C-alpha positions as CSV (number, residue, x, y, z in Angstrom):
1,X,104.8,251.9,9.6
2,X,106.8,249.5,7.0
3,X,110.3,249.3,6.7
4,X,110.9,251.7,4.4
5,X,109.1,254.3,6.0
6,X,110.9,253.4,9.4
7,X,114.0,254.0,7.8
8,X,113.5,257.0,6.5
9,X,112.3,258.3,9.7
10,X,115.3,257.4,11.5
11,X,117.9,258.4,8.6
12,X,120.1,261.7,8.9
13,X,119.4,264.3,6.1
14,X,122.0,263.1,3.8
15,X,121.0,259.5,3.8
16,X,117.4,260.7,3.4
17,X,118.2,262.2,0.2
18,X,120.2,259.4,-1.0
19,X,117.1,257.1,0.0
20,X,114.6,259.9,-2.2
21,X,117.1,259.7,-5.0
22,X,116.9,256.0,-5.1
23,X,113.2,255.8,-4.9
24,X,112.8,258.1,-7.9
25,X,115.2,256.1,-9.8
26,X,113.3,253.0,-9.2
27,X,110.1,254.6,-10.2
28,X,111.4,256.0,-13.5
29,X,112.9,252.5,-14.2
30,X,109.6,251.2,-13.5
31,X,107.8,253.5,-15.7
32,X,110.3,252.6,-18.7
33,X,109.7,248.9,-18.5
34,X,106.1,249.7,-18.8
35,X,103.8,250.0,-22.1
36,X,107.0,249.9,-24.2
37,X,108.5,247.2,-26.3
38,X,108.8,243.8,-24.5
39,X,110.6,240.8,-25.3
40,X,108.1,238.2,-26.7
41,X,107.5,235.2,-24.8
42,X,109.0,232.3,-26.3
43,X,106.0,230.1,-25.7
44,X,103.0,232.6,-26.3
45,X,99.7,231.3,-25.4
46,X,96.9,230.6,-28.3
47,X,95.5,233.9,-27.9
48,X,98.9,235.7,-27.6
49,X,100.6,235.7,-31.2
50,X,104.2,236.5,-31.0
51,X,104.9,240.1,-32.2
52,X,107.9,242.3,-33.1
53,X,107.8,246.1,-33.6
54,X,110.2,245.6,-36.6
55,X,110.8,243.3,-39.3
56,X,113.7,240.9,-38.7
57,X,115.5,241.7,-41.7
58,X,115.5,245.6,-41.2
59,X,119.4,246.4,-40.9
60,X,120.6,243.2,-42.9
61,X,122.2,243.5,-46.4
62,X,123.4,241.3,-49.1
63,X,122.3,237.4,-49.1
64,X,121.9,237.5,-45.4
65,X,119.3,240.0,-45.8
66,X,117.5,238.0,-48.6
67,X,117.8,234.4,-46.6
68,X,116.3,235.8,-43.9
69,X,113.5,237.7,-45.7
70,X,112.7,234.2,-47.4
71,X,113.1,232.1,-44.0
72,X,110.2,234.5,-42.6
73,X,108.0,234.1,-45.3
74,X,108.6,230.4,-45.2
75,X,107.8,230.2,-41.2
76,X,105.1,231.4,-39.0
77,X,106.0,235.0,-39.7
78,X,103.0,235.7,-42.2
79,X,100.6,234.7,-39.8
80,X,102.0,236.4,-36.9
81,X,102.7,239.7,-38.6
82,X,100.3,239.9,-41.6
83,X,101.0,243.5,-42.5
84,X,104.3,242.6,-43.4
85,X,103.6,240.1,-46.1
86,X,103.8,242.4,-49.1
87,X,106.6,244.4,-47.9
88,X,108.6,241.4,-47.3
89,X,107.6,240.1,-51.1
90,X,108.9,243.5,-52.5
91,X,112.2,243.5,-50.6
92,X,112.8,240.0,-51.4
93,X,111.9,240.8,-55.2
94,X,114.0,243.9,-55.2
95,X,116.9,242.2,-53.6
96,X,116.9,239.4,-56.5
97,X,117.3,242.4,-59.3
98,X,119.9,244.2,-57.3
99,X,122.3,241.5,-56.3
100,X,124.6,240.7,-59.3
101,X,127.4,238.2,-59.1
102,X,129.6,236.1,-61.3
103,X,127.1,233.0,-61.6
104,X,126.2,233.7,-65.3
105,X,123.2,235.3,-67.3
106,X,121.2,231.9,-66.8
107,X,121.1,232.2,-63.0
108,X,120.2,236.1,-63.2
109,X,117.3,235.3,-65.5
110,X,116.0,232.9,-63.0
111,X,116.0,235.5,-60.5
112,X,114.3,238.0,-62.8
113,X,111.5,235.2,-63.1
114,X,111.3,234.9,-59.3
115,X,111.4,238.7,-58.6
116,X,108.4,239.3,-61.6
117,X,106.4,236.5,-59.5
118,X,106.5,238.4,-56.3
119,X,105.9,241.6,-58.0
120,X,102.8,239.9,-60.0
121,X,101.6,238.6,-56.4
122,X,101.6,241.8,-54.8
123,X,100.0,243.8,-57.6
124,X,96.8,241.6,-57.6
125,X,96.7,241.3,-54.1
126,X,93.4,243.1,-52.9
127,X,95.1,243.8,-49.4
128,X,98.0,245.7,-51.0
129,X,98.0,249.5,-50.6
130,X,98.3,252.0,-53.5
131,X,101.9,252.5,-52.6
132,X,102.8,248.6,-52.8
133,X,101.0,248.3,-56.0
134,X,102.9,251.2,-57.4
135,X,106.2,249.8,-56.2
136,X,105.1,246.2,-57.7
137,X,104.4,247.7,-61.2
138,X,107.7,249.6,-61.3
139,X,109.6,246.4,-59.9
140,X,107.7,244.7,-63.0
141,X,109.0,247.4,-65.4
142,X,112.8,247.0,-63.9
143,X,112.3,243.2,-64.2
144,X,111.6,243.3,-67.9
145,X,114.0,245.8,-68.8
146,X,116.8,244.4,-66.4
147,X,117.5,241.7,-69.2
148,X,118.9,244.0,-71.6
149,X,122.5,244.6,-70.8
150,X,123.7,248.0,-70.3
151,X,126.1,248.1,-73.1
152,X,122.9,247.4,-75.6
153,X,120.3,249.6,-74.1
154,X,121.0,252.4,-76.4
155,X,120.2,250.1,-79.2
156,X,116.4,249.8,-78.0
157,X,116.1,253.6,-78.1
158,X,114.8,255.2,-81.5
159,X,116.6,258.0,-83.3
160,X,119.9,257.9,-81.3
161,X,123.0,258.6,-83.5
162,X,125.9,256.8,-82.5
163,X,129.2,258.1,-81.2
164,X,130.8,257.3,-84.4
165,X,128.4,260.2,-86.2
166,X,129.7,262.9,-84.4
167,X,133.8,261.7,-84.3
168,X,133.8,260.9,-80.2
169,X,137.4,260.3,-79.2
170,X,138.0,256.8,-77.3
171,X,136.5,256.9,-73.8
172,X,139.0,256.1,-71.0
173,X,137.6,253.3,-69.0
174,X,140.3,253.8,-66.1
175,X,138.6,257.0,-65.2
176,X,134.9,255.8,-65.4
177,X,132.9,253.9,-63.4
178,X,130.9,251.2,-64.4
179,X,126.9,251.5,-63.9
180,X,125.4,249.3,-61.3
181,X,122.1,248.8,-59.9
182,X,119.0,250.1,-61.2
183,X,118.3,253.5,-63.4
184,X,116.5,255.7,-60.9
185,X,116.6,259.3,-62.0
186,X,116.8,261.1,-65.2
187,X,118.3,264.5,-65.1
188,X,118.4,267.3,-67.7
189,X,121.2,269.7,-68.3
190,X,122.3,272.8,-70.8
191,X,125.7,273.0,-72.3
192,X,125.7,276.7,-71.3
193,X,127.7,277.1,-74.4
194,X,126.2,279.0,-77.4
195,X,125.6,276.5,-79.9
196,X,127.6,277.6,-83.2
197,X,124.4,276.6,-85.6
198,X,122.5,274.0,-83.8
199,X,119.9,273.0,-86.7
200,X,123.2,271.9,-89.0
201,X,124.3,268.8,-88.3
202,X,127.9,269.2,-88.8
203,X,127.9,271.7,-86.3
204,X,126.0,270.1,-83.8
205,X,128.5,267.3,-84.0
206,X,131.2,269.6,-83.3
207,X,129.3,271.0,-80.4
208,X,129.2,267.8,-79.2
209,X,133.0,267.2,-79.4
210,X,133.1,270.7,-77.8
211,X,131.3,269.4,-74.5
212,X,133.4,266.6,-74.8
213,X,136.7,268.1,-75.1
214,X,136.0,270.1,-72.2
215,X,135.0,267.1,-70.2
216,X,138.3,265.0,-70.9
217,X,140.5,268.2,-70.6
218,X,142.7,268.6,-67.5
219,X,140.4,270.7,-65.8
220,X,138.1,267.8,-65.3
221,X,139.8,264.9,-66.2
222,X,136.4,262.8,-67.0
223,X,136.9,259.4,-68.8
224,X,134.4,260.5,-71.5
225,X,131.6,263.4,-72.0
226,X,129.9,263.4,-68.8
227,X,126.1,263.1,-70.5
228,X,124.7,259.7,-71.8
229,X,122.7,261.9,-74.3
230,X,122.9,265.2,-76.0
231,X,120.0,267.1,-78.0
232,X,121.0,269.6,-80.6
233,X,118.4,272.3,-81.6
234,X,117.5,270.3,-84.6
235,X,116.3,267.7,-82.6
236,X,118.9,265.2,-83.1
237,X,119.8,262.8,-80.4
238,X,123.5,262.0,-80.0
239,X,124.6,259.1,-77.8
240,X,127.2,260.2,-75.3
241,X,128.7,258.3,-72.6
242,X,127.5,254.8,-72.9
243,X,125.0,253.7,-70.4
244,X,127.1,250.7,-69.3
245,X,129.4,253.3,-67.5
246,X,127.8,255.5,-64.3
247,X,127.3,259.1,-65.6
248,X,129.7,262.5,-64.7
249,X,126.9,265.0,-64.6
250,X,125.0,265.7,-61.1
251,X,127.9,265.6,-58.7
252,X,129.7,262.6,-56.9
253,X,127.0,259.9,-55.3
254,X,124.1,261.9,-57.3
255,X,125.6,260.2,-60.4
256,X,124.3,256.8,-59.2
257,X,121.8,255.5,-61.2
258,X,121.4,258.7,-63.0
259,X,121.1,259.2,-66.8
260,X,122.1,262.3,-68.0
261,X,120.5,264.1,-70.8
262,X,122.3,267.9,-72.1
263,X,120.4,270.1,-74.6
264,X,123.3,272.0,-76.6
265,X,122.7,275.7,-75.9
266,X,122.4,278.1,-73.1
267,X,118.8,278.4,-71.8
268,X,119.4,281.5,-69.7
269,X,119.7,283.2,-72.6
270,X,117.5,281.7,-75.3
271,X,114.6,279.3,-75.5
272,X,114.8,275.7,-76.8
273,X,113.6,274.9,-80.1
274,X,110.4,272.8,-80.4
275,X,112.5,270.0,-82.3
276,X,114.6,270.0,-79.4
277,X,112.3,269.6,-76.9
278,X,110.0,267.1,-78.6
279,X,113.1,265.1,-79.0
280,X,113.8,265.1,-75.1
281,X,109.9,264.2,-74.3
282,X,110.2,261.1,-76.7
283,X,113.6,260.2,-75.4
284,X,112.5,260.5,-71.9
285,X,109.6,258.1,-72.7
286,X,111.8,256.0,-74.4
287,X,114.2,255.9,-71.3
288,X,111.2,255.0,-68.8
289,X,110.6,252.2,-71.2
290,X,114.0,250.5,-71.6
291,X,115.8,251.3,-68.6
292,X,112.8,250.8,-66.1
293,X,113.4,254.6,-64.4
294,X,110.2,255.7,-62.3
295,X,107.8,258.0,-63.9
296,X,108.1,261.0,-61.9
297,X,112.0,260.9,-61.4
298,X,113.0,263.4,-64.3
299,X,114.9,266.8,-62.6
300,X,116.9,269.5,-63.8
301,X,120.3,269.8,-62.7
302,X,119.6,272.4,-60.1
303,X,117.8,269.5,-58.2
304,X,121.0,268.2,-57.0
305,X,123.1,271.3,-56.5
306,X,123.1,275.1,-56.2
307,X,123.4,275.9,-60.2
308,X,121.3,277.7,-62.7
309,X,121.5,274.6,-65.2
310,X,119.3,273.6,-67.3
311,X,118.5,277.4,-67.7
312,X,115.5,279.5,-66.8
313,X,113.8,278.8,-70.4
314,X,114.2,274.9,-70.1
315,X,113.3,274.4,-66.2
316,X,109.6,274.8,-66.9
317,X,109.7,272.4,-69.5
318,X,111.5,270.0,-67.4
319,X,109.2,269.9,-64.3
320,X,106.4,269.1,-66.6
321,X,108.1,265.8,-67.4
322,X,107.9,264.6,-63.7
């Protein structure tokens, strides 16, 4: 009889129950320490490469994250965990595009070139997955477009009438948020107002001013019209809020990286004109090219909140823009 069995045989009932409980806990702890994560040996053998369950940069942000990724790529990390090579390249490239500081345009240009090199490496890697290649392709578009200052981005678009053409009120910068980070979404709205005569330029300009006045009034107190672009029934595209400012059209944090387009009219009641839809298609295509918004990231307002916007007669067309 071994020592444990002998102790159990002599133990009173209460002590017996305690011993059994302790034995069960030891067994449970042993099971938890079994096939799960184990700390790698600091000196693995030749046939046992050091592995980890997650990349070492997970959970890090800012420069600390980028330094960790770059250090990993320049160490034995790629040999020990080759499946992380392309994710590391993509994360580093994204970081170079996303981080901005006061170092000047020259340094930012060098970062863009490094990002483009990393994206190109992934896009030509035969071992890269389709998703990784798609990520790299989008990154290359962003790198090419991010050299265009946001304040000048609208100038790269075709056929957009300036704010002066509709007599815009001066914006209130203190009531707006500067745009930062990449543009990731395009959201389409309707004004839900009956356009007075959308095919006449002077009346369309009046309708754009009406939208701006409603947004800047006491009830909303926006710093400017909330949309970046507005389109009338005649197909004219009007510059709304400048792209250097975050919009005010999708609600709270949904406005981050989100370009707002509004078609003038109530499209729960009427159908948008062919001219307006054609201009919408062209504008969305130009925004993909100039701002780097990924393809497939066009939504109606109802995607972000419970609303009828952009109206039942416009939503079907918007869904085909995705």
